[in-house]
N, C-alpha and C positions, 0 to 999 in steps of 0.2 A: 206338040202343036197345041194341045189343050192347055198346057202350062203357060205357053206364050199368050194365048187368048185370055187366060185368067189373070195373068200379070198385066196385060193391056187394059182389061176392064178395071182392075183395081187402080191402075195409074190414072185412067180416065175419071173414075169416081173421085180420086184424090184431087185431081185438077178441078173438077166441077165444084168440089167442096171448098177448095181454096178460092175459086172464082166467086162463089156465092157469098163469101165473106169480104170481098173487096169493098163493098159499099160501107161496111163497118170501118175499115181502115180509113177511107176517105172522110167519113163522118167524124171519126175520132181525131184525125189530123186537123180538120176544120175547127172542131171544138177546142183543141189545144191551142191553135193559132189565135182564135177569138179570145181565149182566156189570157194568153200572153199579151195581147193588145190591151185588154181591159186592165191588166196589172201594170204594164209598162208605160202606158200612155200618161197616167198622172205624174209619174216620175219625169218623163220627157217634157211634159208641160211645165213643171217646176224649173227644170234646167233651162228651157227656152225663155221662160219669163224672167229668170234671174239675169240673163244676158241681154234683155230687151230694154229699150228706152222707156222710162217710166211714163212719160206723157203718151207715147204711142200705145203702151200697154193699157192705160186707162181708157183710151179711145176704143181699143179692141174689145174691151169688156170681157165677158166670160165665154167668148167664142172659142172654138177649137184652135189651138196654137201648135203648128207643126214646125216652125222655125223662129228664131229670135227676131224681134222687130227692131230694126236699126241696131245691129249687134254692137254692144258696148260693155265695158267693165265698170261703168260708173257706180252700179249698185254695190259691187264688191269693194271698190275704193271707198265709198261712203260708209259701208258697214265697218270696215277696219279702221275708220277714223273715230269710231266710238271709243271713248276712253277706257272701257272695260273689256272690249272684245278679246284682245290679245292676252291680257292677264287672266280673264276668265277661262280662256282656252287652256292655258297652262295649268290653272287650278283643276279643271276637269280631268286633264291628263294625270295629274298627281293623285287626285282622288280615285280615279279608275284603276291606275296601276297599283296604288297602295291597297285598295279594297280587294282587287283580284289576288294579290300576293297573300294577304292575310287570309282570305277565304279559301284559297287553294291549300294552304298549309293546314288550316283547321279541318277542312274536308278530308284531306288525305290522312291526317292523324286519327280522326274519328272513324273513318271508314276502315282503316287498317285494323284498328283494335276490334271493331265489331265483326270483321270478316274472319277473325281467328276462331279456331274450333274450341280451344280450351281457355275460355275467359269467364271469370266468376261473375255471376249475375248478368250474363249476356242478354237473356230475354227481358230482364227488368229494364236494363239500359235501353234496349231497342224500343220497348213500350213507352218509356218516359220521353224518348226523343220523338217518336212518332206522334205522341199526344200534342206536342208543340205545333204540329202542322194544322191542328184543328182548333186549338185554344191558344190565344196570345193576349198580351196586355192591351189595354185601351190606349188611345192616343195620349190622353192626359197623363196616365200613369207612366207611359214611356217617356213623355216629355219631362216629368218630374224626376224620373230615374236618371236621365242623361244630363239634365241641367243642374239639378240640386244634389243628388246623391253622388254621381260620378264627376260632376263639375266639368263637363266637356262642352259647355256652351261656347259658341263662336270658335270652334276648332274643327279641323277635318276629321278628327276621331269620332265626332258625333255622327258623321255620315258613314264611317267605315265599320265601326264596331257593332252597331245594332244588327246589321245584316251580314255579318261575317261568315255565317254558316247557314246554308239552305239544306233543310232535311231532305228534300226531294233530290237535290244533287248528290248529297251524301249517300243516299240509298243506291243511286245509280253507280257511284264509284265503289261502294261496298260490294255490290253484285259483281262488278268487274274484277275486283280483288279476289273474290271467292272463286272466280273462274281460272285463276292461276293454278297450275298443277301443284299439288302438295309435294311432289317429288323434287321440284326445283327448290322449294323452300327448305326441305330436309337436306338436300345436297349442300345448300349454303350453310346450314347449321353445322353439318359434319365438317365442313372446311373451316369452321371456327367463327363464322359470322354471328353477330348478335342481332337483336330485333331491329335496331335502327339500320344496320347495313342491309339486312334482308329487305326491309321496306324500300329504302332509297335506291338500292342497286339491283334488286330482282323484281319486286312487285311493281313499283312505279314505272320503270322502263317498259315493262310488258303491257302496261295499260295506258300508254301515252296517247292513243287515239281518244280514249274516253276522257282523259284529263284535258286534252285540247278542246273538246266540246264543252267541258266544264268552264274553261276560260271564257268561252263565248257566252255561256249561260250567265256567268257572273258579270262580265264586262258590259253587256248590252243594257241591263236594267240600271246599273250604276251610272253609265254615261247619259242615259236619257232622263235620269231622275232630277227633279227640281223642287219637289214639295218639301223634302226633308231639309234641304238647304234654306228654303224660305222660312223654316221654323227655327232652326238652330244657329244659323249664321247671321251675325249682326253687322259685321264689317263688309262694306261693299267690295273692297279689294280681294275678299276671299270667296266671292260668289262664283259658282260654276257657270260654264258657258250656257247651259240650258236655261238657267234662270235669267241671264242677261238677254238671251234671244227671246224669251217669253215677254220681256218688257217691250222689245221691238215689235213682236208679232201681235200681242194681245193689247198691250197698253199703248201701242203706237208711240213709244218713247224714242223719238228721233230728233229731239231738239238739240242733243249734243252733237249731231252730225253736221250742223250748219244749215243755212238757208237753202242751199242747193239740194239738200236731201228731200225737201218738200216736193220737188218736181219728179223725183224718182222713188217716192215713198212706196208705190206699188211693187216695184221690182226689188226694193230693199228687203221686203218681207220674204220673197222667194230666195234671195241670196242668203238670208239668215237661215232658211231651211237647209240649203245646201251645206253651209258651213257647219251646221249642227249634226248633219247625218253622214257627211262624206267620210270622216275618220272611222266610224263604226262600219260603214259599208266596205271599206278597204280591208277590214279585219276578216270578213266572210270568205273572200277568195283564198286567203292564207290558210284557213282552217277547213275549207270545203272538203278536201280529200280525207279528213279525219271524221267528218260529221256523221255520215251514215254508219260507218264501221264502229265509231265510238259509242253511238247511242245503242246499236244492236248488241254490242258486247256488254254494255252496262245494264241493258234491259232484260236480257235472257241469261240466266245462270248457266254456265258451262258445265 
């Protein structure tokens, strides 16, 4: 009987304790919902404005926008009439794909070597590589190196090669490679595999989550970059999408879109934002399942 009373009291205390913290659950949920609204509404505003009539959008001013005003595709039609939109989009895709491919190969090779136990001057190489995170060349010296010494002016290589290896990303991948059990590598060596086969057939497949995150880390900055292109590219047919959209957004360069574009100038700017951000937003869901796992594996040595 006493045991039943004791268990009943403990259950009552547990329920009281849980009930006492219900207010925190409600508060936490309310705060998270508020945070979601604060983060998502600007994106929703841009989407609605991009499908709105330009004249109505100008009359609406900066008020809260919950739905498109006179739903229309005119802003997107006018944006794609720009002589450089389609070509610059393909340029950005080429630059991003090429940059990610080169960067991933360089990162994997460097990380694999530095993750091995028996490497001559390993500490020295690690130190020299880490120093580049804190000290780098100035803009003028980098410009002279790329344009004069390497002769890469007005080529896509001027945008790909200078940033082909991120030391931060390499350290994450190196840590992930170090977490691969030595027994697997030794078993592969016993079966007759060489270093290249061990790297590509054993180590890399086991760290695909980390490498998927690295693809995202490399792709996003390259896709959003416009400054390097404005310095090194001279031919307008080679300009990336972000630089062309910058002309539309900041410089209001819409004279190539025709006279009708003047009436929808406000909505064209929002349509340009969607065109520039949609491709990279579609990349996130594809890599979302690898994101948390990949970063944790690469950040904590196993």
